[in-house]
C-alpha positions as CSV (number, residue, x, y, z in Angstrom):
1,L,-113.9,211.6,134.4
2,K,-113.5,212.7,130.8
3,A,-114.6,209.3,129.5
4,M,-117.7,209.4,131.8
5,L,-118.7,212.9,130.5
6,A,-118.1,211.9,126.9
7,G,-120.5,209.0,127.4
8,I,-123.2,211.1,129.0
9,L,-122.9,213.8,126.3
10,E,-122.5,211.3,123.5
11,L,-119.5,213.1,122.0
12,D,-116.2,211.9,120.7
13,L,-113.7,211.5,123.5
14,A,-110.7,212.7,121.3
15,K,-112.4,216.0,120.6
16,L,-113.1,217.1,124.1
17,H,-111.0,218.8,126.8
18,L,-111.6,219.8,130.4
19,C,-111.1,223.0,132.3
20,R,-111.8,224.3,135.7
21,H,-113.6,227.3,134.2
22,Q,-114.3,228.6,130.7
23,T,-111.3,231.0,130.7
24,S,-108.9,228.9,132.8
25,P,-106.2,226.7,131.2
26,Q,-106.9,223.2,130.1
27,L,-106.3,220.2,132.4
28,K,-103.5,218.8,130.1
29,D,-102.2,215.9,132.3
30,E,-105.0,213.4,131.9
31,S,-103.2,210.8,134.0
32,A,-103.3,213.0,137.1
33,T,-105.9,212.3,139.8
34,L,-108.7,214.7,140.7
35,R,-107.1,215.6,144.0
36,Q,-103.9,216.5,142.2
37,V,-105.6,218.9,139.8
38,G,-107.7,220.4,142.7
39,L,-111.1,218.9,142.0
40,G,-113.2,218.0,145.0
41,E,-116.8,217.4,146.1
42,L,-119.3,219.8,144.4
43,C,-116.7,221.2,142.1
44,S,-117.6,222.2,138.5
45,V,-115.7,221.5,135.3
46,F,-116.0,223.0,131.9
47,V,-116.2,220.7,128.8
48,G,-114.7,222.4,125.7
49,H,-114.6,221.4,122.1
50,G,-111.2,220.6,120.6
51,R,-108.5,218.1,121.2
52,P,-106.7,218.3,124.5
53,L,-103.3,220.0,124.5
54,G,-100.1,218.3,125.3
55,P,-97.9,219.2,128.2
56,N,-95.7,221.4,125.9
57,E,-98.5,223.2,124.2
58,I,-100.3,226.4,125.0
59,V,-103.4,228.2,123.7
60,V,-102.9,231.7,122.2
61,R,-105.8,234.0,122.0
62,F,-105.9,236.8,119.4
63,S,-107.5,240.3,119.2
64,L,-107.6,242.6,116.2
65,Y,-105.2,245.6,116.3
66,K,-105.9,248.9,114.6
67,K,-104.3,252.3,114.9
68,D,-106.1,255.6,114.2
69,S,-104.3,258.9,113.9
70,K,-106.3,261.8,115.3
71,D,-104.6,265.0,116.4
72,S,-102.2,264.2,119.2
73,K,-104.1,261.3,120.8
74,D,-103.0,257.7,120.3
75,S,-106.2,255.6,119.9
76,E,-104.3,252.4,119.4
77,G,-105.0,248.9,120.7
78,P,-107.3,246.0,120.2
79,K,-110.6,247.1,118.6
80,A,-112.3,243.7,118.4
81,K,-111.9,240.4,120.2
82,L,-111.3,237.5,117.8
83,D,-112.9,234.2,118.5
84,I,-109.7,232.5,117.5
85,S,-107.6,230.3,119.8
86,I,-104.7,228.5,118.3
87,P,-102.7,225.7,120.1
88,A,-99.0,226.3,119.7
89,S,-96.0,224.4,120.9
90,T,-93.6,226.1,123.3
91,S,-90.7,225.3,120.9
92,S,-92.3,227.0,117.9
93,S,-91.5,230.6,116.7
94,V,-93.6,233.7,116.0
95,R,-93.2,233.0,112.3
96,S,-95.0,229.7,112.7
97,L,-97.7,231.4,114.7
98,R,-98.3,233.9,111.8
99,Q,-98.5,231.1,109.4
100,A,-101.1,229.2,111.5
101,L,-103.2,232.3,111.9
102,E,-103.7,233.0,108.2
103,E,-106.6,230.6,107.5
104,P,-108.7,231.1,110.7
105,L,-108.3,234.9,110.4
106,V,-109.7,234.9,106.8
107,L,-112.6,232.7,107.9
108,W,-113.4,235.1,110.8
109,A,-113.2,238.2,108.6
110,T,-115.5,236.6,106.0
111,D,-118.0,235.7,108.7
112,V,-118.0,239.1,110.3
113,G,-118.3,240.8,106.8
114,A,-121.4,238.7,106.0
115,K,-123.1,239.9,109.3
116,I,-122.4,243.7,108.7
117,G,-123.4,243.9,105.1
118,G,-120.7,242.0,103.1
119,V,-117.8,244.3,104.0
120,P,-115.0,242.6,105.9
121,P,-113.1,244.6,108.6
122,F,-110.0,244.6,106.4
123,P,-109.2,243.8,102.7
124,L,-108.9,240.1,102.0
125,E,-107.4,240.3,98.5
126,G,-103.8,239.3,98.5
127,L,-103.8,238.6,102.2
128,T,-101.0,236.2,103.3
129,W,-99.3,235.5,106.6
130,K,-96.5,237.9,105.6
131,R,-99.0,240.8,106.1
132,L,-99.8,239.8,109.6
133,R,-97.8,241.6,112.4
134,I,-98.0,240.0,115.8
135,R,-97.9,242.3,118.9
136,D,-97.8,241.5,122.6
137,G,-101.3,242.2,123.9
138,A,-100.6,241.6,127.5
139,A,-101.3,244.4,130.0
140,G,-98.4,246.8,130.4
141,K,-96.5,245.6,127.4
142,G,-97.5,248.5,125.1
143,F,-98.2,246.3,122.1
144,V,-94.6,245.6,121.4
145,I,-93.9,244.0,118.0
146,L,-92.8,240.3,118.3
147,R,-90.1,239.3,115.9
148,D,-90.3,236.3,113.7
149,E,-87.4,234.5,115.4
150,S,-88.8,234.9,118.9
151,K,-89.7,231.6,120.6
152,I,-93.1,230.9,122.2
153,K,-91.7,229.8,125.5
154,G,-90.8,230.9,129.0
155,P,-92.8,233.3,131.3
156,A,-93.5,235.7,128.4
157,F,-96.0,233.1,127.0
158,G,-98.4,231.1,129.0
159,D,-101.6,229.2,128.4
160,G,-104.3,231.6,127.3
161,R,-101.8,234.4,126.4
162,Q,-103.4,237.4,124.7
163,V,-101.7,238.7,121.5
164,A,-102.8,241.3,118.9
165,V,-102.7,240.8,115.2
166,Q,-102.3,243.8,112.9
167,V,-103.1,243.5,109.2
168,L,-100.6,245.4,107.0
169,D,-100.8,246.7,103.5
170,A,-97.5,245.1,102.4
171,D,-95.5,242.0,103.2
172,E,-93.2,242.2,106.2
173,E,-90.6,239.9,107.7
174,L,-88.7,240.9,110.8
175,K,-85.2,239.6,111.0
176,A,-82.7,239.6,113.8
177,D,-80.7,242.6,112.6
178,D,-83.8,244.8,112.0
179,I,-84.7,247.7,114.3
180,I,-88.1,249.1,114.8
181,L,-88.4,252.9,115.1
182,G,-91.5,254.8,116.2
183,I,-92.1,258.0,114.1
184,R,-94.2,260.9,115.5
185,P,-95.0,263.5,112.8
186,W,-95.5,267.0,114.1
187,Q,-97.3,269.7,112.0
188,V,-96.0,272.9,113.5
189,C,-98.3,275.4,111.9
190,D,-101.4,273.4,112.5
191,G,-100.5,272.4,116.0
192,I,-101.1,268.7,115.5
193,L,-98.9,265.8,116.8
194,H,-99.9,262.6,115.1
195,A,-99.8,259.1,116.6
196,A,-96.7,257.0,116.2
197,T,-96.1,254.9,113.1
198,D,-93.6,252.1,112.9
199,V,-90.6,252.1,110.5
200,I,-88.5,248.9,110.2
201,I,-85.0,249.2,108.8
202,S,-81.9,247.0,108.9
203,R,-78.9,247.9,111.0
204,S,-76.7,247.5,107.9
205,K,-78.6,250.3,106.1
206,T,-77.0,253.8,106.0
207,L,-78.4,257.0,107.5
208,G,-79.1,258.2,103.9
209,D,-81.3,255.2,103.4
210,L,-83.3,255.9,106.5
211,L,-83.8,259.6,105.6
212,D,-84.9,258.5,102.1
213,V,-87.6,256.2,103.7
214,L,-88.8,259.0,106.0
215,N,-88.9,261.6,103.1
216,K,-91.0,259.2,101.0
217,R,-93.3,258.3,103.9
218,F,-93.9,261.9,105.1
219,K,-93.5,263.9,101.9
220,G,-96.9,265.5,102.4
221,M,-95.4,267.5,105.3
222,L,-92.8,269.2,103.0
223,E,-94.0,272.6,101.7
224,T,-91.5,273.2,98.9
225,D,-88.9,271.2,96.9
226,E,-86.1,272.9,99.0
227,D,-87.8,272.0,102.2
228,V,-86.1,269.3,104.4
229,L,-87.4,267.0,107.1
230,E,-86.0,267.7,110.5
231,V,-85.5,264.6,112.7
232,V,-84.8,264.5,116.4
233,T,-84.6,261.6,118.9
234,L,-87.0,261.6,121.8
235,P,-85.3,261.0,125.2
236,S,-86.3,257.8,127.0
237,V,-86.9,259.7,130.2
238,G,-89.3,262.6,130.8
239,P,-93.0,263.4,130.6
240,P,-95.3,262.0,127.9
241,L,-94.7,263.6,124.5
242,S,-96.8,266.6,123.7
243,I,-96.6,269.7,121.6
244,K,-95.2,271.7,124.5
245,R,-92.4,269.1,124.9
246,C,-91.7,269.1,121.2
247,L,-90.6,272.7,121.5
248,T,-88.0,271.8,124.1
249,L,-86.3,269.1,122.1
250,K,-82.8,269.7,120.9
251,W,-83.5,270.2,117.2
252,S,-80.4,272.2,116.5
253,E,-78.1,269.6,118.0
254,S,-79.6,266.6,116.2
255,R,-77.2,264.7,114.0
256,L,-80.1,263.3,111.9
257,T,-81.0,266.7,110.3
258,N,-79.1,267.9,107.3
259,P,-76.1,265.6,107.8
260,E,-73.0,265.9,105.8
261,A,-72.2,263.5,102.9
262,E,-69.8,261.5,105.1
263,S,-72.4,261.0,107.8
264,L,-75.0,259.9,105.2
265,A,-72.7,257.0,104.2
266,K,-72.4,255.6,107.8
267,P,-74.5,252.6,108.8
268,V,-77.4,253.1,111.2
269,S,-75.6,250.8,113.8
270,E,-73.0,253.6,114.4
271,Y,-75.6,256.0,115.7
272,K,-76.3,255.3,119.3
273,E,-79.5,257.3,119.2
274,L,-80.9,255.0,116.6
275,R,-81.7,251.8,118.6
276,D,-84.6,249.4,118.7
277,G,-87.8,250.9,120.0
278,V,-86.7,254.5,120.0
279,V,-89.1,257.3,119.0
280,L,-88.2,259.9,116.4
281,V,-90.1,263.2,116.0
282,V,-90.2,264.7,112.5
283,R,-91.3,268.1,111.3
284,S,-91.0,270.4,108.3
285,G,-88.0,272.7,108.3
286,A,-89.8,275.5,106.5
287,A,-92.8,275.3,108.8
288,A,-90.6,275.3,111.8
289,T,-88.8,278.5,110.6
290,R,-92.0,280.2,109.8
291,G,-93.5,279.3,113.2
292,A,-90.4,280.7,114.9
293,L,-90.7,284.0,113.0
294,E,-94.4,284.3,113.9
295,E,-93.7,283.6,117.5
296,T,-91.0,286.3,117.5
297,A,-93.4,288.8,115.9
298,G,-96.2,288.0,118.3
299,E,-98.4,286.2,115.8
300,G,-100.5,283.2,116.3
301,K,-101.7,281.6,119.5
302,G,-99.9,279.9,122.3
303,T,-99.6,276.2,122.6
304,G,-101.6,276.1,125.8
305,K,-105.1,277.2,126.8
306,G,-105.8,280.9,126.7
307,P,-106.7,283.8,124.4
308,G,-103.2,283.9,122.9
309,K,-101.4,287.1,122.0
310,G,-104.2,288.6,119.9
311,P,-104.2,289.5,116.2
312,T,-101.1,290.9,114.5
313,V,-101.1,294.3,112.9
314,G,-99.7,294.1,109.4
315,L,-97.1,296.5,107.9
316,E,-97.8,298.8,105.0
317,Q,-95.8,298.5,101.9
318,G,-93.3,301.2,101.4
319,G,-92.1,303.9,103.8
320,N,-89.6,303.5,106.6
321,L,-89.7,300.0,108.1
322,A,-88.3,301.1,111.5
323,S,-90.9,303.8,111.9
324,Q,-93.7,301.5,110.9
325,I,-92.6,298.8,113.4
326,A,-92.4,301.5,116.1
327,A,-95.9,302.8,115.3
328,K,-97.4,299.3,115.2
329,A,-95.7,298.5,118.5
330,A,-97.1,301.6,120.1
331,A,-100.6,300.8,118.7
332,L,-100.4,297.3,120.2
333,A,-99.2,298.7,123.5
334,A,-101.9,301.4,123.7
335,G,-104.6,299.2,122.3
336,P,-105.8,297.4,125.5
337,T,-105.4,300.5,127.7
338,A,-107.4,302.7,125.4
339,K,-110.1,300.1,125.1
340,A,-110.3,299.7,128.8
341,V,-110.6,303.5,129.4
342,A,-113.4,303.7,126.8
343,K,-115.2,300.9,128.3
344,A,-114.9,302.4,131.8
345,S,-116.2,305.8,130.6
346,A,-119.2,304.1,129.0
347,R,-120.4,302.7,132.3
348,A,-122.9,304.6,134.4
349,E,-121.4,306.3,137.5
350,R,-122.6,305.1,140.8
351,G,-121.8,306.4,144.3
352,L,-122.8,306.3,147.9
353,V,-122.4,309.3,150.2
354,I,-122.2,308.8,154.0
355,R,-122.2,312.0,156.1
356,V,-121.1,311.8,159.8
357,E,-122.0,314.8,162.1
358,R,-119.2,314.2,164.6
359,P,-116.7,311.7,163.4
360,E,-114.4,312.3,166.4
361,G,-117.2,311.2,168.8
362,P,-118.2,312.8,172.2
363,K,-115.6,314.1,174.4
364,T,-114.8,312.5,177.7
365,S,-115.6,315.7,179.6
366,E,-119.1,315.8,178.3
367,L,-119.8,312.3,179.6
368,V,-118.7,313.1,183.2
369,P,-121.6,314.3,185.4
370,A,-121.5,317.9,186.6
371,P,-120.6,318.4,190.4
372,R,-123.3,319.6,192.8
373,E,-123.4,323.2,194.0
374,D,-122.3,322.5,197.5
375,T,-119.4,320.4,196.3
376,A,-118.3,323.1,193.9
377,A,-118.6,325.8,196.6
378,R,-116.4,323.8,199.0
379,A,-113.9,323.2,196.2
380,G,-113.7,327.0,195.6
381,G,-115.4,326.7,192.2
382,V,-118.2,328.7,190.7
383,P,-121.6,327.1,190.4
384,E,-123.0,326.6,187.0
385,A,-125.7,328.8,185.7
386,P,-129.2,327.4,186.0
387,P,-130.7,326.1,182.8
388,P,-132.8,328.5,180.9
389,P,-136.6,328.3,181.4
390,V,-138.7,326.3,179.0
391,G,-139.9,328.3,176.1
392,S,-137.0,330.6,176.0
393,E,-135.0,331.5,172.9
394,A,-132.1,329.3,173.9
395,S,-134.3,326.2,174.4
396,E,-135.9,326.7,171.1
397,E,-132.5,326.7,169.4
398,E,-131.6,323.5,171.2
399,D,-134.8,321.9,170.0
400,D,-133.9,322.7,166.4
401,A,-130.3,321.5,166.7
402,P,-129.6,317.8,165.8
403,K,-129.4,315.4,168.6
404,T,-125.8,314.7,169.5
405,P,-124.3,312.9,172.5
406,S,-123.8,316.3,174.2
407,S,-127.5,317.1,174.0
408,L,-128.6,313.9,175.5
409,P,-129.8,314.0,179.1
410,S,-126.9,313.8,181.6
411,M,-126.6,310.9,183.9
412,P,-127.6,311.4,187.6
413,A,-124.8,312.8,189.6
414,T,-123.1,310.6,192.1
415,P,-123.4,311.9,195.7
416,S,-120.2,313.6,196.7
417,V,-118.4,312.7,199.9
418,P,-116.7,315.4,201.9
419,S,-113.1,315.3,201.3
420,P,-110.7,315.0,204.2
421,R,-108.8,318.0,205.4
422,S,-105.2,318.3,204.7
423,S,-102.5,319.1,207.3
424,D,-102.6,322.9,206.6
425,G,-106.4,323.1,207.2
426,G,-107.4,323.1,203.5
427,H,-109.5,320.7,201.6
428,L,-108.0,318.1,199.3
429,A,-109.2,317.9,195.7
430,D,-112.2,315.6,195.1
431,G,-111.3,312.3,193.6
432,P,-112.7,310.9,190.4
């Protein structure tokens, strides 16, 4: 099939390879039948440029890796896809992969720089393969640094495997006894947690050598000559690192801060907290002390969202310090209350008055119809006085009075039924 396609396309047979799709692995075994490789009727094949790979070779695809440090967000990862694919043997090492990547990477940077105004994406002067750091670009791997002695074989590497290349400012070679530490600088007063930066050190180096490297790398965080760099190990379990979590780390129990002379002479391999891939958080000791004092005095803002604790009232020079502190505390305590009272008094007063004539409501006796004269006479009662004539003085007073349930017209009386006689000849009381 390959020979037929090369004749139709009029191309060199040795410089072509076949794939099922453009991104799928090559069909390396050219002695296999079409049925064995899964090609049937109406199937399509992709014809690519380049020699076909052998059974023990794979294609490695590269992407450019950059890391930007902005506040507490890690904006790391591949920033540009490289049109570079290098065939590599499964028995070769990462070192040989770095060496094979040097020439095509320089050509790619030169071509890209010519398209964007003559400025390459990274400096090309003095660039050698020792300044190329290879990271695992597969999903979920976290861009782990691949060591020079690692072999390109096994399930970790497959055909079309994606890796990331990082261009360094200095030469670097990773040996078997080197450990890679991730450093997170924390500026306490500014409230900034920077992205992680990698520090490589040999296990045979002492703790003093490691602290010297950190002091030189992060000397801009130190405020004075007497200031020291505090270092603590981040636990491997727990939530993602944030400023709030940095406050809960065991800074006072760290063996990496202000160690004794005997501890400085011990090799890094004797410290269990210093292992490959661990993350260290560093901060200025003077800034941490000042931040703790400000938090105790109520200064500054909180680490989370919200208005904070408000401005701090300064102390006057001279006088009794205890009385000044008590006065300022009273002023801070009374400040919000007095402000709230003044604001409430400045508002216009509003009100709504509801007047109820008879809040208790009509009495039950007023709603019961009055008995008729004959019923009252039989019951031994006294008949009610007839209503006053219209136009009399009493009726005029009733007209002027407000209408209440008692002044409403009464309901028609229910006809009364003669009550049965009792055994002694009297009448029983009327029922309801």
